[in-house]
Backbone as XML, in Angstrom:
<?xml version="1.0"?>
<chain id="A" units="angstrom">
  <residue number="1" name="MET">
    <atom name="N" x="-20.651" y="-9.134" z="-2.877"/>
    <atom name="CA" x="-19.417" y="-9.642" z="-2.390"/>
    <atom name="C" x="-18.409" y="-8.383" z="-2.364"/>
  </residue>
  <residue number="2" name="ARG">
    <atom name="N" x="-18.951" y="-7.343" z="-1.877"/>
    <atom name="CA" x="-18.303" y="-5.963" z="-1.687"/>
    <atom name="C" x="-17.463" y="-5.537" z="-2.923"/>
  </residue>
  <residue number="3" name="GLU">
    <atom name="N" x="-16.877" y="-4.528" z="-2.830"/>
    <atom name="CA" x="-16.040" y="-3.953" z="-4.111"/>
    <atom name="C" x="-15.188" y="-4.915" z="-4.585"/>
  </residue>
  <residue number="4" name="ALA">
    <atom name="N" x="-14.499" y="-5.653" z="-3.967"/>
    <atom name="CA" x="-13.484" y="-6.568" z="-4.534"/>
    <atom name="C" x="-14.354" y="-7.565" z="-5.280"/>
  </residue>
  <residue number="5" name="GLY">
    <atom name="N" x="-15.339" y="-7.893" z="-4.451"/>
    <atom name="CA" x="-16.007" y="-9.199" z="-5.214"/>
    <atom name="C" x="-16.735" y="-8.743" z="-6.439"/>
  </residue>
  <residue number="6" name="ASP">
    <atom name="N" x="-17.113" y="-7.546" z="-6.806"/>
    <atom name="CA" x="-17.559" y="-7.074" z="-7.981"/>
    <atom name="C" x="-16.463" y="-7.185" z="-9.020"/>
  </residue>
  <residue number="7" name="ARG">
    <atom name="N" x="-15.197" y="-6.727" z="-8.635"/>
    <atom name="CA" x="-14.431" y="-6.794" z="-9.607"/>
    <atom name="C" x="-14.001" y="-8.082" z="-10.009"/>
  </residue>
  <residue number="8" name="ASN">
    <atom name="N" x="-14.227" y="-9.308" z="-8.883"/>
    <atom name="CA" x="-13.679" y="-10.604" z="-9.035"/>
    <atom name="C" x="-14.748" y="-11.341" z="-9.983"/>
  </residue>
  <residue number="9" name="SER">
    <atom name="N" x="-15.984" y="-10.987" z="-9.607"/>
    <atom name="CA" x="-17.061" y="-11.515" z="-10.701"/>
    <atom name="C" x="-16.942" y="-11.077" z="-12.166"/>
  </residue>
  <residue number="10" name="ARG">
    <atom name="N" x="-16.410" y="-9.739" z="-12.325"/>
    <atom name="CA" x="-16.258" y="-9.464" z="-13.528"/>
    <atom name="C" x="-15.069" y="-10.107" z="-14.274"/>
  </residue>
  <residue number="11" name="CYS">
    <atom name="N" x="-14.181" y="-10.398" z="-13.355"/>
    <atom name="CA" x="-12.844" y="-11.365" z="-13.977"/>
    <atom name="C" x="-13.223" y="-12.651" z="-14.368"/>
  </residue>
  <residue number="12" name="LEU">
    <atom name="N" x="-14.534" y="-13.334" z="-13.740"/>
    <atom name="CA" x="-15.008" y="-14.528" z="-13.985"/>
    <atom name="C" x="-15.455" y="-14.551" z="-15.456"/>
  </residue>
  <residue number="13" name="THR">
    <atom name="N" x="-16.099" y="-13.422" z="-15.924"/>
    <atom name="CA" x="-16.671" y="-13.457" z="-17.620"/>
    <atom name="C" x="-15.709" y="-12.760" z="-18.481"/>
  </residue>
  <residue number="14" name="ASP">
    <atom name="N" x="-14.816" y="-12.162" z="-17.868"/>
    <atom name="CA" x="-14.159" y="-11.221" z="-18.993"/>
    <atom name="C" x="-12.931" y="-12.106" z="-19.407"/>
  </residue>
  <residue number="15" name="CYS">
    <atom name="N" x="-12.952" y="-12.570" z="-20.495"/>
    <atom name="CA" x="-11.924" y="-13.278" z="-21.206"/>
    <atom name="C" x="-11.284" y="-12.802" z="-22.622"/>
  </residue>
  <residue number="16" name="PRO">
    <atom name="N" x="-10.343" y="-12.215" z="-22.710"/>
    <atom name="CA" x="-9.939" y="-11.579" z="-23.986"/>
    <atom name="C" x="-9.428" y="-12.408" z="-24.757"/>
  </residue>
  <residue number="17" name="PRO">
    <atom name="N" x="-9.162" y="-12.243" z="-26.298"/>
    <atom name="CA" x="-8.821" y="-13.030" z="-27.228"/>
    <atom name="C" x="-7.355" y="-13.411" z="-26.722"/>
  </residue>
  <residue number="18" name="VAL">
    <atom name="N" x="-6.857" y="-12.753" z="-26.033"/>
    <atom name="CA" x="-5.486" y="-13.268" z="-25.857"/>
    <atom name="C" x="-5.094" y="-14.473" z="-25.087"/>
  </residue>
  <residue number="19" name="HIS">
    <atom name="N" x="-6.552" y="-14.875" z="-24.298"/>
    <atom name="CA" x="-6.260" y="-15.955" z="-23.227"/>
    <atom name="C" x="-6.760" y="-17.175" z="-24.477"/>
  </residue>
  <residue number="20" name="GLN">
    <atom name="N" x="-7.481" y="-16.909" z="-25.329"/>
    <atom name="CA" x="-7.847" y="-18.085" z="-26.339"/>
    <atom name="C" x="-6.581" y="-18.637" z="-27.286"/>
  </residue>
  <residue number="21" name="ARG">
    <atom name="N" x="-5.528" y="-17.608" z="-27.193"/>
    <atom name="CA" x="-4.426" y="-18.018" z="-28.299"/>
    <atom name="C" x="-4.008" y="-19.583" z="-27.711"/>
  </residue>
  <residue number="22" name="ARG">
    <atom name="N" x="-4.133" y="-19.733" z="-26.694"/>
    <atom name="CA" x="-3.475" y="-20.896" z="-26.021"/>
    <atom name="C" x="-4.249" y="-22.306" z="-26.368"/>
  </residue>
  <residue number="23" name="SER">
    <atom name="N" x="-5.618" y="-21.827" z="-26.831"/>
    <atom name="CA" x="-6.654" y="-23.003" z="-27.340"/>
    <atom name="C" x="-6.335" y="-23.447" z="-28.650"/>
  </residue>
  <residue number="24" name="THR">
    <atom name="N" x="-6.736" y="-24.454" z="-28.982"/>
    <atom name="CA" x="-6.556" y="-24.916" z="-30.382"/>
    <atom name="C" x="-7.547" y="-24.060" z="-31.387"/>
  </residue>
  <residue number="25" name="ALA">
    <atom name="N" x="-8.510" y="-23.478" z="-30.605"/>
    <atom name="CA" x="-9.497" y="-22.740" z="-31.623"/>
    <atom name="C" x="-9.142" y="-21.374" z="-31.705"/>
  </residue>
  <residue number="26" name="TRP">
    <atom name="N" x="-7.930" y="-21.039" z="-31.794"/>
    <atom name="CA" x="-7.326" y="-19.778" z="-31.682"/>
    <atom name="C" x="-8.061" y="-18.755" z="-32.835"/>
  </residue>
  <residue number="27" name="ARG">
    <atom name="N" x="-8.718" y="-17.344" z="-32.465"/>
    <atom name="CA" x="-9.473" y="-16.848" z="-33.641"/>
    <atom name="C" x="-8.715" y="-15.576" z="-33.302"/>
  </residue>
  <residue number="28" name="HIS">
    <atom name="N" x="-8.673" y="-14.753" z="-34.481"/>
    <atom name="CA" x="-8.155" y="-13.470" z="-34.469"/>
    <atom name="C" x="-9.058" y="-12.147" z="-33.532"/>
  </residue>
  <residue number="29" name="PRO">
    <atom name="N" x="-8.415" y="-11.562" z="-33.048"/>
    <atom name="CA" x="-9.120" y="-10.473" z="-32.127"/>
    <atom name="C" x="-10.320" y="-9.727" z="-33.212"/>
  </residue>
  <residue number="30" name="ALA">
    <atom name="N" x="-10.121" y="-9.707" z="-34.188"/>
    <atom name="CA" x="-11.146" y="-8.880" z="-35.045"/>
    <atom name="C" x="-12.404" y="-9.615" z="-35.426"/>
  </residue>
  <residue number="31" name="ASP">
    <atom name="N" x="-12.256" y="-11.212" z="-35.271"/>
    <atom name="CA" x="-13.212" y="-12.062" z="-35.370"/>
    <atom name="C" x="-14.196" y="-11.922" z="-33.990"/>
  </residue>
  <residue number="32" name="PRO">
    <atom name="N" x="-15.607" y="-11.543" z="-34.418"/>
    <atom name="CA" x="-16.475" y="-11.402" z="-33.261"/>
    <atom name="C" x="-16.556" y="-12.629" z="-32.289"/>
  </residue>
  <residue number="33" name="ALA">
    <atom name="N" x="-16.650" y="-13.825" z="-32.761"/>
    <atom name="CA" x="-16.344" y="-15.102" z="-31.908"/>
    <atom name="C" x="-15.186" y="-15.014" z="-31.049"/>
  </residue>
  <residue number="34" name="ALA">
    <atom name="N" x="-14.312" y="-14.242" z="-31.333"/>
    <atom name="CA" x="-12.957" y="-14.519" z="-30.545"/>
    <atom name="C" x="-13.350" y="-13.827" z="-29.069"/>
  </residue>
  <residue number="35" name="TRP">
    <atom name="N" x="-14.400" y="-13.200" z="-28.911"/>
    <atom name="CA" x="-14.592" y="-12.592" z="-27.712"/>
    <atom name="C" x="-15.762" y="-13.195" z="-26.851"/>
  </residue>
  <residue number="36" name="HIS">
    <atom name="N" x="-16.086" y="-14.363" z="-27.404"/>
    <atom name="CA" x="-17.182" y="-15.254" z="-26.781"/>
    <atom name="C" x="-16.191" y="-16.260" z="-25.704"/>
  </residue>
  <residue number="37" name="ILE">
    <atom name="N" x="-16.705" y="-16.289" z="-24.744"/>
    <atom name="CA" x="-15.986" y="-17.031" z="-23.513"/>
    <atom name="C" x="-17.025" y="-18.425" z="-23.117"/>
  </residue>
  <residue number="38" name="ARG">
    <atom name="N" x="-16.155" y="-19.385" z="-22.667"/>
    <atom name="CA" x="-16.748" y="-20.496" z="-22.037"/>
    <atom name="C" x="-16.019" y="-20.775" z="-20.509"/>
  </residue>
  <residue number="39" name="PRO">
    <atom name="N" x="-17.007" y="-21.370" z="-19.839"/>
    <atom name="CA" x="-16.079" y="-21.490" z="-18.363"/>
    <atom name="C" x="-14.800" y="-22.208" z="-18.392"/>
  </residue>
  <residue number="40" name="ASP">
    <atom name="N" x="-13.931" y="-21.772" z="-17.759"/>
    <atom name="CA" x="-12.462" y="-22.190" z="-17.850"/>
    <atom name="C" x="-11.950" y="-22.662" z="-16.051"/>
  </residue>
  <residue number="41" name="PRO">
    <atom name="N" x="-12.459" y="-23.916" z="-15.685"/>
    <atom name="CA" x="-12.311" y="-24.102" z="-14.663"/>
    <atom name="C" x="-10.865" y="-23.762" z="-13.771"/>
  </residue>
  <residue number="42" name="ALA">
    <atom name="N" x="-9.560" y="-24.058" z="-14.675"/>
    <atom name="CA" x="-8.277" y="-23.487" z="-14.054"/>
    <atom name="C" x="-8.400" y="-21.922" z="-13.943"/>
  </residue>
  <residue number="43" name="ARG">
    <atom name="N" x="-8.991" y="-21.194" z="-14.740"/>
    <atom name="CA" x="-8.897" y="-19.827" z="-14.510"/>
    <atom name="C" x="-9.843" y="-19.568" z="-13.328"/>
  </residue>
  <residue number="44" name="ILE">
    <atom name="N" x="-11.214" y="-20.107" z="-13.085"/>
    <atom name="CA" x="-12.003" y="-20.107" z="-11.985"/>
    <atom name="C" x="-11.251" y="-20.370" z="-10.835"/>
  </residue>
  <residue number="45" name="SER">
    <atom name="N" x="-10.806" y="-21.528" z="-10.858"/>
    <atom name="CA" x="-9.929" y="-22.122" z="-9.439"/>
    <atom name="C" x="-8.946" y="-20.979" z="-9.222"/>
  </residue>
  <residue number="46" name="ALA">
    <atom name="N" x="-8.124" y="-20.341" z="-10.244"/>
    <atom name="CA" x="-7.006" y="-19.499" z="-9.762"/>
    <atom name="C" x="-7.835" y="-18.212" z="-9.047"/>
  </residue>
  <residue number="47" name="LEU">
    <atom name="N" x="-8.867" y="-17.747" z="-9.471"/>
    <atom name="CA" x="-9.199" y="-16.460" z="-9.184"/>
    <atom name="C" x="-9.782" y="-16.662" z="-7.909"/>
  </residue>
  <residue number="48" name="VAL">
    <atom name="N" x="-10.578" y="-17.709" z="-7.524"/>
    <atom name="CA" x="-11.139" y="-18.268" z="-6.179"/>
    <atom name="C" x="-9.889" y="-18.494" z="-5.129"/>
  </residue>
  <residue number="49" name="THR">
    <atom name="N" x="-8.722" y="-18.999" z="-5.570"/>
    <atom name="CA" x="-7.719" y="-18.962" z="-4.649"/>
    <atom name="C" x="-7.364" y="-17.605" z="-4.469"/>
  </residue>
  <residue number="50" name="GLY">
    <atom name="N" x="-7.055" y="-16.948" z="-5.234"/>
    <atom name="CA" x="-6.271" y="-15.684" z="-4.786"/>
    <atom name="C" x="-7.728" y="-14.765" z="-3.851"/>
  </residue>
  <residue number="51" name="TYR">
    <atom name="N" x="-8.701" y="-14.888" z="-4.389"/>
    <atom name="CA" x="-9.757" y="-14.095" z="-3.491"/>
    <atom name="C" x="-9.903" y="-14.865" z="-2.093"/>
  </residue>
  <residue number="52" name="ARG">
    <atom name="N" x="-9.802" y="-15.958" z="-1.954"/>
    <atom name="CA" x="-9.803" y="-16.786" z="-0.658"/>
    <atom name="C" x="-8.506" y="-16.370" z="0.283"/>
  </residue>
  <residue number="53" name="ARG">
    <atom name="N" x="-7.383" y="-15.808" z="-0.032"/>
    <atom name="CA" x="-6.085" y="-15.397" z="0.287"/>
    <atom name="C" x="-6.628" y="-14.201" z="1.257"/>
  </residue>
  <residue number="54" name="GLU">
    <atom name="N" x="-7.638" y="-13.482" z="0.695"/>
    <atom name="CA" x="-8.056" y="-12.033" z="1.233"/>
    <atom name="C" x="-9.123" y="-12.289" z="2.300"/>
  </residue>
  <residue number="55" name="ARG">
    <atom name="N" x="-10.387" y="-13.159" z="1.882"/>
    <atom name="CA" x="-11.437" y="-13.226" z="2.750"/>
    <atom name="C" x="-11.935" y="-14.694" z="2.102"/>
  </residue>
  <residue number="56" name="THR">
    <atom name="N" x="-13.129" y="-14.930" z="2.879"/>
    <atom name="CA" x="-13.945" y="-16.198" z="2.408"/>
    <atom name="C" x="-15.425" y="-15.505" z="2.227"/>
  </residue>
  <residue number="57" name="PRO">
    <atom name="N" x="-15.898" y="-15.723" z="1.256"/>
    <atom name="CA" x="-17.239" y="-15.154" z="1.122"/>
    <atom name="C" x="-18.235" y="-16.138" z="2.139"/>
  </residue>
  <residue number="58" name="THR">
    <atom name="N" x="-19.191" y="-15.207" z="2.456"/>
    <atom name="CA" x="-20.458" y="-15.885" z="3.529"/>
    <atom name="C" x="-21.120" y="-16.461" z="2.604"/>
  </residue>
  <residue number="59" name="ALA">
    <atom name="N" x="-21.932" y="-17.495" z="3.057"/>
    <atom name="CA" x="-22.924" y="-18.362" z="2.664"/>
    <atom name="C" x="-24.038" y="-17.474" z="1.577"/>
  </residue>
  <residue number="60" name="ILE">
    <atom name="N" x="-24.398" y="-16.244" z="2.218"/>
    <atom name="CA" x="-25.406" y="-15.409" z="1.267"/>
    <atom name="C" x="-24.601" y="-14.981" z="0.172"/>
  </residue>
  <residue number="61" name="GLU">
    <atom name="N" x="-23.531" y="-14.331" z="0.482"/>
    <atom name="CA" x="-22.538" y="-14.209" z="-0.861"/>
    <atom name="C" x="-22.495" y="-15.026" z="-1.941"/>
  </residue>
  <residue number="62" name="LEU">
    <atom name="N" x="-22.280" y="-16.128" z="-1.447"/>
    <atom name="CA" x="-22.480" y="-17.372" z="-2.367"/>
    <atom name="C" x="-23.658" y="-17.702" z="-3.146"/>
  </residue>
  <residue number="63" name="GLU">
    <atom name="N" x="-24.648" y="-17.472" z="-2.417"/>
    <atom name="CA" x="-25.965" y="-17.307" z="-2.936"/>
    <atom name="C" x="-26.323" y="-16.370" z="-4.134"/>
  </residue>
  <residue number="64" name="LEU">
    <atom name="N" x="-25.786" y="-15.280" z="-3.439"/>
    <atom name="CA" x="-25.805" y="-14.084" z="-4.818"/>
    <atom name="C" x="-24.830" y="-13.867" z="-5.977"/>
  </residue>
  <residue number="65" name="LEU">
    <atom name="N" x="-23.843" y="-14.909" z="-5.727"/>
    <atom name="CA" x="-22.760" y="-15.144" z="-6.955"/>
    <atom name="C" x="-23.492" y="-14.748" z="-8.282"/>
  </residue>
  <residue number="66" name="GLN">
    <atom name="N" x="-24.153" y="-15.737" z="-8.734"/>
    <atom name="CA" x="-24.782" y="-15.550" z="-9.947"/>
    <atom name="C" x="-25.357" y="-14.364" z="-10.123"/>
  </residue>
  <residue number="67" name="ALA">
    <atom name="N" x="-26.248" y="-13.945" z="-9.421"/>
    <atom name="CA" x="-26.772" y="-12.646" z="-9.461"/>
    <atom name="C" x="-25.799" y="-11.450" z="-9.766"/>
  </residue>
  <residue number="68" name="GLY">
    <atom name="N" x="-24.681" y="-11.536" z="-8.988"/>
    <atom name="CA" x="-23.817" y="-10.560" z="-8.944"/>
    <atom name="C" x="-23.002" y="-10.653" z="-10.409"/>
  </residue>
  <residue number="69" name="ILE">
    <atom name="N" x="-22.782" y="-11.834" z="-10.962"/>
    <atom name="CA" x="-22.132" y="-11.962" z="-12.122"/>
    <atom name="C" x="-23.227" y="-11.500" z="-13.305"/>
  </residue>
  <residue number="70" name="GLU">
    <atom name="N" x="-24.308" y="-11.623" z="-12.986"/>
    <atom name="CA" x="-25.363" y="-11.330" z="-14.142"/>
    <atom name="C" x="-25.581" y="-9.700" z="-14.011"/>
  </residue>
  <residue number="71" name="TYR">
    <atom name="N" x="-25.463" y="-8.950" z="-12.938"/>
    <atom name="CA" x="-25.578" y="-7.620" z="-12.617"/>
    <atom name="C" x="-24.449" y="-6.894" z="-13.569"/>
  </residue>
  <residue number="72" name="GLY">
    <atom name="N" x="-23.340" y="-7.509" z="-13.588"/>
    <atom name="CA" x="-22.145" y="-6.948" z="-14.125"/>
    <atom name="C" x="-22.442" y="-6.683" z="-15.661"/>
  </residue>
  <residue number="73" name="ILE">
    <atom name="N" x="-22.957" y="-8.143" z="-16.111"/>
    <atom name="CA" x="-23.338" y="-8.095" z="-17.600"/>
    <atom name="C" x="-24.461" y="-7.339" z="-17.924"/>
  </residue>
  <residue number="74" name="ALA">
    <atom name="N" x="-25.342" y="-7.188" z="-16.951"/>
    <atom name="CA" x="-26.470" y="-6.122" z="-17.499"/>
    <atom name="C" x="-26.176" y="-4.730" z="-17.321"/>
  </residue>
  <residue number="75" name="PHE">
    <atom name="N" x="-25.287" y="-4.455" z="-16.376"/>
    <atom name="CA" x="-24.680" y="-3.196" z="-16.463"/>
    <atom name="C" x="-23.989" y="-2.758" z="-17.858"/>
  </residue>
  <residue number="76" name="ILE">
    <atom name="N" x="-23.343" y="-3.516" z="-18.329"/>
    <atom name="CA" x="-22.669" y="-3.255" z="-19.918"/>
    <atom name="C" x="-23.497" y="-3.250" z="-20.827"/>
  </residue>
  <residue number="77" name="ALA">
    <atom name="N" x="-24.427" y="-4.032" z="-20.534"/>
    <atom name="CA" x="-25.719" y="-4.234" z="-21.657"/>
    <atom name="C" x="-26.539" y="-2.746" z="-21.565"/>
  </residue>
  <residue number="78" name="ALA">
    <atom name="N" x="-26.544" y="-2.211" z="-20.617"/>
    <atom name="CA" x="-27.355" y="-1.028" z="-20.295"/>
    <atom name="C" x="-26.524" y="0.136" z="-20.954"/>
  </residue>
  <residue number="79" name="ILE">
    <atom name="N" x="-25.205" y="-0.030" z="-20.972"/>
    <atom name="CA" x="-24.325" y="1.180" z="-21.515"/>
    <atom name="C" x="-24.465" y="0.886" z="-22.967"/>
  </residue>
  <residue number="80" name="HIS">
    <atom name="N" x="-24.686" y="-0.377" z="-23.677"/>
    <atom name="CA" x="-24.624" y="-0.385" z="-25.290"/>
    <atom name="C" x="-25.726" y="0.013" z="-25.429"/>
  </residue>
  <residue number="81" name="LEU">
    <atom name="N" x="-27.170" y="-0.168" z="-24.575"/>
    <atom name="CA" x="-28.246" y="0.096" z="-25.041"/>
    <atom name="C" x="-28.313" y="1.436" z="-25.140"/>
  </residue>
  <residue number="82" name="ASP">
    <atom name="N" x="-27.827" y="2.108" z="-24.494"/>
    <atom name="CA" x="-27.893" y="3.512" z="-24.303"/>
    <atom name="C" x="-26.867" y="4.302" z="-25.446"/>
  </residue>
  <residue number="83" name="GLN">
    <atom name="N" x="-25.857" y="3.812" z="-25.728"/>
    <atom name="CA" x="-25.394" y="3.972" z="-27.128"/>
    <atom name="C" x="-26.027" y="3.942" z="-28.342"/>
  </residue>
  <residue number="84" name="ALA">
    <atom name="N" x="-26.745" y="2.819" z="-28.286"/>
    <atom name="CA" x="-27.655" y="2.655" z="-29.295"/>
    <atom name="C" x="-28.860" y="3.578" z="-29.466"/>
  </residue>
  <residue number="85" name="LEU">
    <atom name="N" x="-29.664" y="3.882" z="-28.406"/>
    <atom name="CA" x="-30.649" y="4.699" z="-28.351"/>
    <atom name="C" x="-30.262" y="6.255" z="-28.507"/>
  </residue>
  <residue number="86" name="ARG">
    <atom name="N" x="-29.152" y="6.572" z="-27.799"/>
    <atom name="CA" x="-28.984" y="8.114" z="-27.612"/>
    <atom name="C" x="-27.972" y="8.543" z="-28.878"/>
  </residue>
  <residue number="87" name="HIS">
    <atom name="N" x="-27.157" y="7.529" z="-29.542"/>
    <atom name="CA" x="-26.229" y="7.987" z="-30.163"/>
    <atom name="C" x="-26.369" y="7.062" z="-31.678"/>
  </residue>
  <residue number="88" name="GLY">
    <atom name="N" x="-27.442" y="6.473" z="-32.009"/>
    <atom name="CA" x="-27.649" y="5.798" z="-33.060"/>
    <atom name="C" x="-26.561" y="4.487" z="-33.429"/>
  </residue>
  <residue number="89" name="VAL">
    <atom name="N" x="-25.917" y="4.065" z="-32.413"/>
    <atom name="CA" x="-24.697" y="3.107" z="-32.760"/>
    <atom name="C" x="-25.611" y="1.985" z="-33.301"/>
  </residue>
  <residue number="90" name="HIS">
    <atom name="N" x="-25.538" y="1.425" z="-34.063"/>
    <atom name="CA" x="-26.265" y="0.186" z="-34.805"/>
    <atom name="C" x="-25.410" y="-0.684" z="-35.833"/>
  </residue>
  <residue number="91" name="GLY">
    <atom name="N" x="-25.963" y="-1.538" z="-36.353"/>
    <atom name="CA" x="-24.941" y="-2.188" z="-37.277"/>
    <atom name="C" x="-24.414" y="-3.475" z="-36.899"/>
  </residue>
  <residue number="92" name="PRO">
    <atom name="N" x="-23.695" y="-4.011" z="-37.835"/>
    <atom name="CA" x="-22.507" y="-5.238" z="-37.160"/>
    <atom name="C" x="-21.847" y="-5.011" z="-35.935"/>
  </residue>
  <residue number="93" name="HIS">
    <atom name="N" x="-21.446" y="-3.842" z="-35.626"/>
    <atom name="CA" x="-20.417" y="-3.787" z="-34.542"/>
    <atom name="C" x="-21.641" y="-3.942" z="-33.379"/>
  </residue>
  <residue number="94" name="MET">
    <atom name="N" x="-22.747" y="-3.374" z="-33.238"/>
    <atom name="CA" x="-23.565" y="-3.417" z="-32.027"/>
    <atom name="C" x="-24.203" y="-4.632" z="-32.295"/>
  </residue>
  <residue number="95" name="ASP">
    <atom name="N" x="-24.274" y="-5.363" z="-33.214"/>
    <atom name="CA" x="-24.947" y="-6.910" z="-33.267"/>
    <atom name="C" x="-23.589" y="-7.774" z="-32.667"/>
  </residue>
  <residue number="96" name="ASN">
    <atom name="N" x="-22.400" y="-7.392" z="-32.774"/>
    <atom name="CA" x="-21.470" y="-8.028" z="-31.973"/>
    <atom name="C" x="-21.445" y="-8.206" z="-30.542"/>
  </residue>
  <residue number="97" name="ARG">
    <atom name="N" x="-21.719" y="-6.631" z="-30.292"/>
    <atom name="CA" x="-21.631" y="-6.354" z="-28.615"/>
    <atom name="C" x="-22.870" y="-7.060" z="-28.186"/>
  </residue>
  <residue number="98" name="TRP">
    <atom name="N" x="-24.188" y="-7.155" z="-28.666"/>
    <atom name="CA" x="-25.276" y="-8.043" z="-28.054"/>
    <atom name="C" x="-25.033" y="-9.468" z="-28.157"/>
  </residue>
  <residue number="99" name="ASN">
    <atom name="N" x="-24.329" y="-9.917" z="-29.069"/>
    <atom name="CA" x="-23.823" y="-11.369" z="-29.176"/>
    <atom name="C" x="-22.920" y="-11.608" z="-27.999"/>
  </residue>
  <residue number="100" name="ARG">
    <atom name="N" x="-21.953" y="-10.843" z="-27.735"/>
    <atom name="CA" x="-21.023" y="-11.255" z="-26.186"/>
    <atom name="C" x="-22.024" y="-11.103" z="-25.053"/>
  </residue>
  <residue number="101" name="ILE">
    <atom name="N" x="-22.797" y="-10.199" z="-24.990"/>
    <atom name="CA" x="-23.815" y="-9.960" z="-23.850"/>
    <atom name="C" x="-24.279" y="-11.392" z="-23.701"/>
  </residue>
  <residue number="102" name="ARG">
    <atom name="N" x="-25.077" y="-11.785" z="-24.912"/>
    <atom name="CA" x="-25.969" y="-13.012" z="-24.906"/>
    <atom name="C" x="-24.770" y="-14.199" z="-24.178"/>
  </residue>
  <residue number="103" name="ASN">
    <atom name="N" x="-23.630" y="-14.092" z="-25.040"/>
    <atom name="CA" x="-22.624" y="-15.474" z="-24.698"/>
    <atom name="C" x="-22.291" y="-15.352" z="-23.136"/>
  </residue>
  <residue number="104" name="ARG">
    <atom name="N" x="-22.271" y="-14.215" z="-22.645"/>
    <atom name="CA" x="-21.658" y="-13.730" z="-21.254"/>
    <atom name="C" x="-22.547" y="-14.409" z="-20.300"/>
  </residue>
  <residue number="105" name="LEU">
    <atom name="N" x="-24.020" y="-14.074" z="-20.788"/>
    <atom name="CA" x="-25.313" y="-14.398" z="-19.854"/>
    <atom name="C" x="-25.139" y="-15.883" z="-19.798"/>
  </residue>
  <residue number="106" name="ALA">
    <atom name="N" x="-25.201" y="-16.850" z="-21.056"/>
    <atom name="CA" x="-25.394" y="-18.096" z="-21.049"/>
    <atom name="C" x="-24.253" y="-18.671" z="-20.243"/>
  </residue>
  <residue number="107" name="ALA">
    <atom name="N" x="-23.133" y="-18.165" z="-20.435"/>
    <atom name="CA" x="-21.895" y="-18.831" z="-19.672"/>
    <atom name="C" x="-21.934" y="-18.598" z="-18.126"/>
  </residue>
  <residue number="108" name="SER">
    <atom name="N" x="-22.660" y="-17.592" z="-17.696"/>
    <atom name="CA" x="-22.640" y="-16.917" z="-16.290"/>
    <atom name="C" x="-22.956" y="-18.079" z="-15.348"/>
  </residue>
  <residue number="109" name="THR">
    <atom name="N" x="-24.157" y="-18.719" z="-15.663"/>
    <atom name="CA" x="-24.735" y="-20.225" z="-14.937"/>
    <atom name="C" x="-23.835" y="-20.945" z="-14.581"/>
  </residue>
  <residue number="110" name="ASP">
    <atom name="N" x="-22.834" y="-21.599" z="-15.397"/>
    <atom name="CA" x="-21.789" y="-22.600" z="-15.350"/>
    <atom name="C" x="-20.800" y="-22.087" z="-14.571"/>
  </residue>
  <residue number="111" name="ILE">
    <atom name="N" x="-20.217" y="-20.674" z="-14.858"/>
    <atom name="CA" x="-19.222" y="-20.114" z="-14.188"/>
    <atom name="C" x="-19.752" y="-19.643" z="-12.758"/>
  </residue>
  <residue number="112" name="ALA">
    <atom name="N" x="-20.845" y="-19.252" z="-12.484"/>
    <atom name="CA" x="-21.225" y="-19.112" z="-10.976"/>
    <atom name="C" x="-21.037" y="-20.761" z="-10.253"/>
  </residue>
  <residue number="113" name="ALA">
    <atom name="N" x="-21.617" y="-21.662" z="-10.893"/>
    <atom name="CA" x="-21.719" y="-23.006" z="-10.166"/>
    <atom name="C" x="-20.158" y="-23.442" z="-9.853"/>
  </residue>
  <residue number="114" name="MET">
    <atom name="N" x="-19.258" y="-23.315" z="-10.878"/>
    <atom name="CA" x="-17.940" y="-23.765" z="-10.833"/>
    <atom name="C" x="-17.322" y="-22.602" z="-9.714"/>
  </residue>
  <residue number="115" name="ALA">
    <atom name="N" x="-17.540" y="-21.457" z="-9.587"/>
    <atom name="CA" x="-16.982" y="-20.579" z="-8.654"/>
    <atom name="C" x="-17.513" y="-20.940" z="-7.203"/>
  </residue>
  <residue number="116" name="ALA">
    <atom name="N" x="-18.624" y="-20.953" z="-7.057"/>
    <atom name="CA" x="-19.468" y="-21.372" z="-5.764"/>
    <atom name="C" x="-18.884" y="-22.825" z="-5.388"/>
  </residue>
  <residue number="117" name="ARG">
    <atom name="N" x="-18.851" y="-23.768" z="-6.313"/>
    <atom name="CA" x="-18.081" y="-25.281" z="-5.775"/>
    <atom name="C" x="-16.644" y="-25.074" z="-5.153"/>
  </residue>
  <residue number="118" name="ALA">
    <atom name="N" x="-16.001" y="-24.213" z="-5.948"/>
    <atom name="CA" x="-14.448" y="-23.758" z="-5.650"/>
    <atom name="C" x="-14.441" y="-23.447" z="-4.449"/>
  </residue>
  <residue number="119" name="PHE">
    <atom name="N" x="-15.238" y="-22.242" z="-4.048"/>
    <atom name="CA" x="-15.287" y="-21.562" z="-2.685"/>
    <atom name="C" x="-15.768" y="-22.756" z="-1.549"/>
  </residue>
  <residue number="120" name="THR">
    <atom name="N" x="-16.627" y="-23.697" z="-1.771"/>
    <atom name="CA" x="-16.852" y="-24.636" z="-0.850"/>
    <atom name="C" x="-15.815" y="-25.531" z="-0.464"/>
  </residue>
  <residue number="121" name="ARG">
    <atom name="N" x="-14.872" y="-25.843" z="-1.470"/>
    <atom name="CA" x="-14.116" y="-27.000" z="-1.189"/>
    <atom name="C" x="-12.994" y="-26.478" z="-0.301"/>
  </residue>
  <residue number="122" name="PRO">
    <atom name="N" x="-12.409" y="-27.420" z="0.734"/>
    <atom name="CA" x="-11.482" y="-26.982" z="1.551"/>
    <atom name="C" x="-10.274" y="-26.339" z="0.915"/>
  </residue>
  <residue number="123" name="GLY">
    <atom name="N" x="-9.563" y="-25.323" z="1.180"/>
    <atom name="CA" x="-8.473" y="-24.609" z="0.341"/>
    <atom name="C" x="-7.665" y="-23.953" z="1.409"/>
  </residue>
  <residue number="124" name="PRO">
    <atom name="N" x="-6.719" y="-23.044" z="0.930"/>
    <atom name="CA" x="-5.785" y="-22.146" z="1.665"/>
    <atom name="C" x="-6.592" y="-21.206" z="2.200"/>
  </residue>
</chain>
């Protein structure tokens, strides 16, 4: 989805703790689980609406949406792996990073499906 699409696919999976303050299950940002995400249909719809104002993705781009989201997650995982191997980063902080990556990969299927459905619905 071109350069803007890469930023937008990352927006689909990045959900800082501030966003979770609106939910009943608010967690303190120091709590590793606070950084876990779950698909948010309202957030996905808002992103799709904004993206569509600029352009509509092609059928091929929609087919690759899941892979694009996973690529961004894998890129971040590669950075964490590099830090672990080169700099000896390990322990609870690294475990928390890996858990965030696993969480994002698990959520990416539903996020991509919701986004693809939203893009195929008639809209502005």
